[in-house]
Every structure is written in structure tokens, then in C-alpha cells.
C-alpha positions in Angstrom: -51.9 11.5 29.4 -54.1 14.2 30.8 -51.0 14.5 33.5 -48.7 15.0 30.2 -50.7 17.3 28.3 -51.5 19.0 31.6 -47.6 19.3 32.4 -47.1 21.0 28.8 -49.6 23.4 29.1 -47.6 24.8 32.2 -43.9 25.4 30.9 -45.3 26.5 27.5 -47.4 29.3 29.4 -44.4 29.7 32.1 -41.8 30.4 28.6 -44.2 32.7 27.3 -44.2 34.8 31.1 -40.2 35.0 30.6 -41.4 36.7 26.6 -42.3 40.5 28.6 -38.7 40.2 30.1 -36.4 39.9 26.4 -39.3 42.7 25.5 -37.7 45.1 28.3 -33.7 43.7 27.9 -34.4 44.4 24.6 -35.9 48.0 25.2 -33.4 49.1 27.7 -30.6 48.7 24.6 -32.6 50.6 22.7 -32.6 53.4 25.5 -29.0 53.3 25.3 -28.6 54.3 21.2 -31.4 57.0 21.6 -29.7 58.4 24.8 -26.2 58.1 23.6 -24.8 55.8 26.6 -22.8 53.1 23.8 -20.6 53.7 21.3 -21.6 50.5 20.3 -24.7 50.8 18.6 -24.3 48.3 15.6 -23.8 45.3 18.3 -26.9 47.0 20.7 -29.5 47.5 18.1 -28.3 43.3 17.6 -28.4 42.4 19.8 -32.1 44.3 20.9 -33.4 42.2 17.7 -32.2 38.7 18.7 -34.4 39.6 22.2 -37.4 40.7 20.5 -37.6 37.6 17.8 -36.7 35.5 21.2 -39.1 37.7 23.0 -42.0 36.6 19.9 -40.7 32.9 19.6 -42.2 32.4 23.7 -45.0 34.5 22.7 -46.3 35.2 19.5 -48.3 37.7 20.7 -46.4 40.6 22.6 -47.3 43.4 21.3 -44.4 44.6 23.0 -41.2 42.4 21.4 -43.2 44.0 18.0 -43.1 47.5 19.2 -39.0 46.7 20.5 -38.7 45.1 16.7 -40.4 48.4 15.4 -37.9 50.7 17.2 -35.2 49.2 15.7 -36.4 49.4 12.0 -36.7 52.4 13.5 -32.9 53.0 14.3 -31.7 51.5 11.4 -34.4 53.0 8.6 -35.9 50.4 7.7 -39.9 53.0 7.8 -41.2 49.9 5.7 -40.2 47.4 8.4 -41.2 49.8 11.4 -44.2 50.2 9.8 -45.4 46.2 9.6 -44.0 45.3 13.1 -46.1 47.6 14.6 -49.0 47.2 12.4 -49.1 43.1 13.7 -49.0 44.6 17.3 -52.1 46.6 16.7 -53.7 43.6 15.0 -53.4 41.4 18.2 -54.5 45.0 20.8 -55.5 47.5 18.2 -56.6 49.6 21.3 -53.0 50.1 22.7 -51.7 53.5 22.8 -48.1 52.6 23.2 -49.3 51.0 19.9 -50.2 54.2 18.6 -46.7 56.0 20.0 -44.6 53.5 17.9 -47.1 54.1 14.6 -46.2 57.8 14.9 -43.0 57.5 16.1 -42.0 55.1 12.7 -44.1 58.4 10.2 -42.1 61.0 12.3 -38.6 59.8 11.8 -39.7 59.0 7.7 -40.6 62.6 7.7 -44.2 61.0 7.1 -45.5 64.0 9.6 -49.0 64.7 8.3 -50.1 60.6 8.5 -48.2 60.6 12.1 -50.8 62.9 13.4 -54.0 60.6 13.8 -51.7 58.2 15.8 -50.1 60.3 17.8 -53.7 62.5 18.8 -54.8 58.7 19.5 -52.1 57.6 21.9 -52.5 61.1 23.4 -56.3 60.5 23.7 -55.8 56.8 25.5 -52.8 58.3 27.5 -52.3 61.8 27.7 -49.8 61.5 30.7 -47.4 60.1 27.6 -45.0 62.6 27.6 -42.5 60.5 24.7 -46.1 60.8 22.8 -46.6 64.7 23.4 -43.4 65.0 22.3 -43.5 63.6 19.2 -46.6 65.4 18.5 -44.6 68.5 19.2 -41.9 67.5 15.8 -45.1 66.7 13.8 -46.8 69.6 14.3 -43.4 72.4 13.9 -42.2 70.1 10.8 -46.0 71.0 9.2 -45.4 75.0 10.1 -48.2 74.1 13.2 -46.3 76.6 15.9 -49.0 77.6 18.2 -49.9 73.5 18.7 -46.3 72.3 18.5 -45.6 75.0 21.5 -49.1 73.5 23.2 -47.1 69.9 22.7 -43.6 70.6 23.5 -44.5 72.3 26.4 -47.0 69.9 27.8 -43.7 67.2 27.2 -41.3 69.0 29.1 -43.9 69.6 32.0 -43.0 65.6 32.5 -40.2 63.8 33.4 -38.1 63.9 30.5 -34.6 62.8 30.7 -31.5 65.1 29.4 -30.9 64.0 25.8 -35.4 63.7 25.3 -35.0 66.9 26.4 -32.0 68.6 24.1 -34.9 67.3 21.0 -37.2 68.9 22.3 -36.4 72.3 23.5 -35.0 73.3 20.5 -37.9 71.9 18.4 -39.6 75.0 20.9 -37.2 77.5 20.9 -37.6 77.6 17.4 -40.9 77.3 16.5 -41.4 80.7 19.9 -38.7 81.8 17.1 -41.3 80.9 14.5 -43.8 82.9 15.5 -41.8 86.2 16.9 -41.4 85.4 20.5 -37.7 86.2 21.1 -38.6 86.5 25.2 -40.2 82.6 25.3 -37.5 81.8 22.6 -34.4 83.3 23.6 -35.0 81.2 27.5 -35.6 78.0 25.8 -32.3 78.9 24.0 -30.5 79.7 27.9 -31.9 76.6 29.0 -30.3 74.7 26.0 -27.0 76.1 26.0 -26.7 75.2 29.5 -27.2 72.3 29.1 -25.5 71.6 25.9 -22.8 74.4 25.6 -21.7 73.2 22.2 -24.8 72.7 20.6 -24.8 74.0 17.5 -26.9 73.5 14.2 -24.2 70.3 12.3 -24.0 69.2 16.2 -27.6 69.2 16.3 -28.7 67.0 12.9 -25.7 65.2 13.8 -27.2 63.9 17.4 -31.0 63.8 16.0 -29.2 61.2 12.8 -27.3 58.7 14.9 -30.5 58.1 17.4 -32.2 57.1 14.5 -30.5 56.5 11.6 -26.7 54.9 13.0 -24.5 54.8 9.9 -25.2 52.2 7.8 -28.1 52.5 7.4 -28.6 56.9 7.0 -28.3 56.9 3.3 -30.9 54.7 3.2 -33.6 55.9 5.6 -33.1 58.7 4.1 -34.1 57.2 0.0 -37.9 58.0 -0.8 -38.1 60.8 0.9 -37.4 63.9 3.3 -36.7 62.4 7.3 -36.4 64.1 10.2 -32.4 64.5 11.0 -32.8 65.9 7.9 -36.3 68.5 8.3 -35.1 69.6 11.6 -31.7 70.4 10.5 -33.8 73.2 8.0 -35.0 75.1 11.3 -33.3 78.2 11.7 -31.8 76.8 14.4 -28.0 79.8 14.4 -31.7 82.4 15.4 -33.5 80.4 17.3 -30.8 78.5 19.5 -27.6 80.7 19.3 -29.1 84.8 17.8 -32.6 85.2 19.1 -32.5 88.8 21.1 -29.8 90.5 19.1 
């Protein structure tokens, strides 16, 4: 009897050890959607959700799996569900910098930047080197009209090794922040960088990039219900001034 129980225990631990792999595969699909590497957004999100649920079935205490499911819900515009997922991760580990960052991420994309600040600032206290947290913090500061702090945060993020698509979200915010601070030379420098990376980028294209990265159809309308989503807020940046006509 003891031998059988021991085998079951070992088997259970072995199965639980596969949970991080399932979650990591799901996160790779989230990255593919966010970076525009797949045409099949709905299929990728469905697969990521299935992988997250599989990871939890193997290890109910997998904080990575809960964060994965939260990001799936964010991309579908289901912000309340996303918050509940990441809150479960925080119940398991209240000091996890990644969970702090993901909770802040959910709140920023839901248009609740003021509520996001303590989570993102807390995540940076745990991990100062997290460039994604700095980028999200910069977006939140911009949306709260705290342009100097937005510049500092986005600059810190861009000093890290960010991918092209992430830079194309951050640099327009940086350019617009400089424009709001009446620093046309700095704004022009960022404008030049952005246009070199994406020559046909304009306000509408930028709005679509943000919207499709985070709220793919048919969930975009639901995502904007009940408040101003980040995609709408960012489309209000004086983009033509900051990006196309900073120096005249």
C-alpha cells in the first residue's frame, strides 16, 4: 500500500512539473498575437487558453498559468475576468513581480491608469530591470498627463532590449510626451526613429495596431464598454503633431 501511494505521489509531482511548459507555450502564442506574427488571432487565443487550463489541471498553484489566462482575457477585452485570474496568482504568491506587472497591465488596457500605478510601481520595486513594466508605467503616466514621468519611464524601457513592435508602442508615446512638454527637438528625434522603423505609421494605423494587439475583433466593442480603453485614449494623442509635424 505504501509503495502504491509513493508511486502515485511521484506521478503527481511529475505531472505537475509539466505545467510550466504548457504555460510557456501559451505565452508564446500571446507574444505571437501581440507582435502581429499570426493572422489567426482567435485560434491562437483559444489555444493559449486551452494550454493555460491544462497547466492548471496539472498544477492548481501555477501562477504562470493564471497570468497566461489573464493575458488571454485582456486580449479578448474581458478585463474583469483578467483581474480575477491575476488575483488568484497573487493569492498564491503575493510578492510576485510578474503578477504585479500583469495586474497593472490589465488596468492600463482597461483605461484605469490611476489604479494601475501602484501595481506597476510595486512591480518595479521588486524588479527594476523589467522593461515591459517601465513601458506600461510610461503609458499610464502619459494618460494621466504626467508627461515628465512618462518620458523617464519610457526612456528606461527603451534602454532595454525591446522588440520592434514593443518599440512601436512606446516611441510614439515618448514623442507625444516630449511634444506636450514643448521639447520639439526631442520629439523630432523620436519621430524620426519611429518613421524609420515604420514609414507608413500614422494616427489611424497606430490606433489599429494597439486595438488589434490587445482587443481583437469581435471583442473590441465589449472592451470599450464601461470606460475609456487604452486603444481609444492613445488614439487621442496629438499624433500628427508629435509624429508627422513636430518641426515645421
